[in-house]
PAZAPA-4460 file (N, C-alpha, C; in steps of 0.05 Angstrom, whole numbers, plus 32768, in hexadecimal, padded with zeros to 4 digits):
% residues 93
    n_x    n_y    n_z   ca_x   ca_y   ca_z    c_x    c_y    c_z   seq   type   mol
   8011   7FE9   8000   8000   8000   8000   8012   8019   8000     1      M     A
   800E   802A   7FED   801D   8043   7FEC   800D   805A   7FF6     2      L     A
   8019   806B   8006   800C   8083   8010   7FF5   807D   8023     3      G     A
   7FE7   8092   8028   7FD0   8091   803B   7FB7   808B   802B     4      I     A
   7FA6   807A   8037   7F8C   8076   802B   7F76   807A   8040     5      S     A
   7F5F   8083   8037   7F48   8088   8048   7F31   8078   803D     6      V     A
   7F20   806F   804F   7F08   8060   8047   7EF2   8064   805D     7      A     A
   7EDA   8060   8055   7EC4   8062   8068   7EBB   8046   806E     8      R     A
   7EBA   803F   8087   7EB0   8024   8091   7E9A   802A   80A4     9      K     A
   7E81   8029   809B   7E6A   802F   80AD   7E6B   804C   80B5    10      G     A
   7E6C   8051   80CF   7E6D   806C   80D9   7E89   8075   80E0    11      D     A
   7E9E   8068   80D5   7EB9   806F   80DB   7EC9   8076   80C2    12      Q     A
   7EDB   8089   80C5   7EEF   808F   80B1   7F08   807F   80B8    13      L     A
   7F11   806F   80A5   7F28   805E   80AA   7F3F   8068   809A    14      V     A
   7F55   806E   80A8   7F6E   8078   809B   7F83   8062   809D    15      I     A
   7F8F   805D   8087   7FA5   8048   8086   7FBE   8054   807B    16      R     A
   7FD4   804D   8088   7FEE   8055   807E   8002   8040   8088    17      W     A
   8010   8033   8076   8022   801D   807D   8013   8009   808E    18      Q     A
   801D   8004   80A6   800F   7FF0   80B8   7FFC   7FFD   80CC    19      L     A
   7FF8   8017   80C8   7FE6   8026   80DB   7FCA   8027   80D0    20      T     A
   7FB7   8022   80E2   7F9A   8025   80DC   7F8E   8035   80F2    21      R     A
   7F81   804B   80EB   7F74   805D   80FE   7F57   805F   80F6    22      I     A
   7F45   805B   8108   7F28   805D   8103   7F1E   8075   8114    23      A     A
   7F11   8087   8106   7F06   80A0   8113   7EE8   809F   810F    24      I     A
   7ED9   80A3   8125   7EBC   80A5   8123   7EB5   80BE   8113    25      S     A
   7EA5   80BB   80FE   7E9E   80D2   80ED   7E8D   80E6   80FC    26      M     A
   7E80   80DE   8111   7E70   80F0   8121   7E81   8104   8131    27      D     A
   7E9B   80FD   8135   7EAC   810F   8145   7EBD   8122   8133    28      T     A
   7EBC   811F   8119   7ECC   8130   8107   7EC0   814C   8106    29      I     A
   7ED1   8160   810C   7EC8   817C   810D   7ECF   818A   80F2    30      V     A
   7EE8   8185   80E8   7EF0   8192   80CF   7F06   8182   80C2    31      S     A
   7F09   8187   80A7   7F1E   817B   8097   7F29   8192   8086    32      V     A
   7F43   8199   808B   7F4F   81B0   807E   7F6B   81AA   8075    33      T     A
   7F77   81BD   8066   7F93   81BB   805F   7FA4   81CA   8074    34      H     A
   7FBC   81C2   8078   7FCF   81D0   8089   7FE8   81D6   8079    35      D     A
   7FF0   81EF   8078   8007   81F7   8067   8021   81F6   8076    36      E     A
   8021   81F1   8090   803A   81F1   809F   8049   81D6   809B    37      T     A
   8063   81D7   80A0   8073   81BF   809B   806C   81A8   80AD    38      Y     A
   806C   81AC   80C7   8068   8196   80DA   804B   8194   80E3    39      A     A
   803B   81A7   80DB   801F   81A7   80E4   801B   81BB   80FA    40      G     A
   8006   81CB   80F8   8002   81E0   810B   7FFB   81D6   8127    41      E     A
   7FED   81C0   8129   7FE4   81B5   8142   7FFA   81A4   814E    42      I     A
   8005   81AC   8164   801D   819F   816F   8017   8183   817A    43      K     A
   8000   817E   8185   7FFA   8164   8191   7FE9   8152   817E    44      D     A
   7FE9   8158   8164   7FD9   8148   8151   7FE7   812D   814C    45      A     A
   7FD7   811A   8144   7FE0   8100   813D   7FE9   8102   811F    46      I     A
   8002   80FC   811A   800D   8100   80FF   800E   80E5   80F0    47      R     A
   8004   80E5   80D7   8003   80CD   80C8   8010   80D3   80AD    48      I     A
   8024   80C3   80A5   8032   80C7   808D   804E   80D2   8092    49      G     A
   805C   80D8   807D   8077   80E2   807F   8078   8100   8078    50      T     A
   807F   8111   808B   8080   812E   8086   8099   8135   8076    51      P     A
   8095   813B   805D   80AA   8144   804B   80A2   815F   803F    52      Q     A
   80B5   816D   8035   80B0   8188   802B   809C   8189   8015    53      G     A
   8099   8174   8005   8087   8174   7FEE   806B   8168   7FF4    54      T     A
   8067   815E   800C   804D   8152   8012   803A   8168   801C    55      T     A
   8020   8163   8017   800B   8174   8021   8002   8169   803C    56      D     A
   7FF4   817A   804A   7FEA   8172   8065   7FCC   8176   8066    57      R     A
   7FBE   8161   806F   7FA2   8163   8074   7F9E   8160   8092    58      I     A
   7F8E   8171   809D   7F88   8170   80BA   7F6B   8168   80BE    59      V     A
   7F68   8152   80CD   7F4D   8149   80D5   7F4B   8150   80F3    60      I     A
   7F39   8162   80F9   7F34   8169   8115   7F1A   815A   811E    61      R     A
   7F1D   814D   8135   7F06   8140   8141   7F01   814F   815B    62      T     A
   7EEC   8146   8169   7EE5   8152   8183   7EFA   814F   8198    63      Q     A
   7F0B   813A   8196   7F1F   8135   81AB   7F3B   8131   81A1    64      D     A
   7F40   8133   8187   7F5B   8130   817C   7F5E   813D   8161    65      A     A
   7F76   813E   8157   7F7C   8148   813C   7F8F   8135   812F    66      A     A
   7F8C   8132   8115   7F9D   8120   8105   7FA8   8130   80EE    67      Y     A
   7FC2   812D   80E9   7FCE   813A   80D2   7FD7   8124   80BF    68      I     A
   7FCD   8124   80A6   7FD4   8111   8092   7FE8   811E   807F    69      L     A
   8000   8112   807E   8015   811B   806B   8012   810B   8052    70      F     A
   800B   8118   803B   8005   8108   8023   800B   8119   800A    71      T     A
   800F   810B   7FF4   8013   8118   7FDB   7FF9   811A   7FCB    72      T     A
   7FE4   810E   7FD4   7FCA   8110   7FC6   7FB5   811C   7FD8    73      N     A
   7FBB   8133   7FE3   7FAA   8140   7FF7   7F8E   8146   7FEC    74      A     A
   7F8C   8151   7FD4   7F72   8158   7FC9   7F60   813F   7FC7    75      D     A
   7F6A   8129   7FBD   7F5B   8111   7FBA   7F52   8106   7FD5    76      S     A
   7F63   8106   7FE9   7F5C   80FC   8003   7F48   810E   8010    77      I     A
   7F4C   8129   800F   7F39   813B   801B   7F1D   8139   800D    78      Q     A
   7F1D   8136   7FF3   7F03   8133   7FE5   7EF5   8119   7FED    79      N     A
   7F04   8104   7FF1   7EF9   80EA   7FFA   7EED   80ED   8016    80      S     A
   7EFC   80FA   8028   7EF2   80FD   8043   7ED9   810E   8043    81      I     A
   7ED9   8124   8034   7EC1   8135   8033   7EA9   8126   8027    82      N     A
   7EAD   8115   8013   7E98   8105   8008   7E8D   80F1   801D    83      R     A
   7E9F   80E4   802C   7E97   80D1   8041   7E87   80E0   8056    84      Y     A
   7E8F   80F8   805D   7E81   8108   8071   7E64   810E   8067    85      M     A
   7E62   8116   804E   7E47   811C   8043   7E36   8103   8043    86      E     A
   7E41   80ED   803B   7E32   80D4   803B   7E29   80CC   8057    87      E     A
   7E3B   80D0   806A   7E34   80CA   8086   7E1E   80DC   8090    88      H     A
   7E1F   80F5   808A   7E0A   8108   8093   7DEF   8101   8086    89      L     A
   7DEF   80F9   806D   7DD6   80F2   805F   7DCB   80D8   806C    90      K     A
   7DDC   80C5   8072   7DD3   80AC   807E   7DC9   80B0   809B    91      A     A
   7DD3   80C4   80A9   7DCC   80C9   80C4   7DB2   80D8   80C7    92      S     A
   7DAA   80E6   80B2   7D91   80F6   80B4   7D79   80E8   80AA    93      S     A
***
């Protein structure tokens, strides 16, 4: 598996990178944004991926944590997460 992948499994957003698997309840996600800083603006965030000068950073903020994804396909991942969030909201209502 190359890079970071995201998928929706029921009501969870599942992030995979190498041997790491993180499941985040979609009900707890507050925002999904880009971060232009090198190491990530949030100092206590959970970092996923390899921070290199050419990678983009996506920040997923939840009610109790923040995750920074270091990736070269940030737009694709952010679009997927936003689509999963929309699907989750439609299914919940």
